[in-house]
N, C-alpha and C positions, 0 to 999 in steps of 0.2 A: 733840491739842494745837494749837489754832488760832493761838496766838501764835508768830510767827517772830522769833527774835533774830538780829541781824547780829553775827557774832563779831568781836571786836576783836583776836583772836589769829590768828596765822598757823596754817595747818594743822600745821606742824612743831611750833610751840609748844603747840598743843592735844595732839598726840601725846605730847610730853614731859610735859605736865601729867597726862595719863591714866596714863602709866608710874609717876608718883609717887603715885597713889591706893593706898589699902590694898585688901585683897582684897574686903571687903564693899562698898566704894564701886565697885570695878570690876564686881562682880556686879550692883549696882543699875544702873549705866550699861549693862551688857549687856542687862538686862531692858528698859530704856527704848529702846535701839537696836533690839532685836528687835521690840518693839511698833511702832516707827516703820517699820521695814522691812516688816513684815507689812502695815501699812496702805497703804504705798506700792505694794506688790505687788498688793493688792486693787484699788486705784485704777487701776493700770496695765492690769489685765485688761480694762477697758472702753475703754481708749484706742484710738481708731481706728488710730493709727500702729503701736501694738504688735500689734493684731489683723492689720493688713496684713503686718507682718513675719512673724508666725506663719504666715499663709496662704501667703506666698511660700516659706517654708521647707518647708511641707507639700507644695506643688506641686513643688518641686525634689526632695524626698525620694521622692515616689511613683514617678516614672519612673526612679529610680536615679541622678539627677544629683547624686551626692555621693561622697565618698571616706571610707572608714573611717580612723580614726587609725592602725590597723595598716598600711594601704596607704601612708599618708603617711610613716610611719616607715621602712617597707621601701624606699620609693623614695629617701628621703634618705640611706639607708645605702649605696646603690649608687654 
């Protein structure tokens, strides 16, 4: 979808409008958003900034420069 619309609604108003949709309309909206998110994720995969962040994470992970969620939780309980 090459056309980009500038919403005249606030985000909160948009959320309220979505809440008032019937089930079939929500399903259609879900399909549209799912397609848009998929396209954005595909585009982001070639983004040099995203690739750099992934590489940074890989480099930190390899030598063990990370903490598991279990370690974080156990430390916070102490």
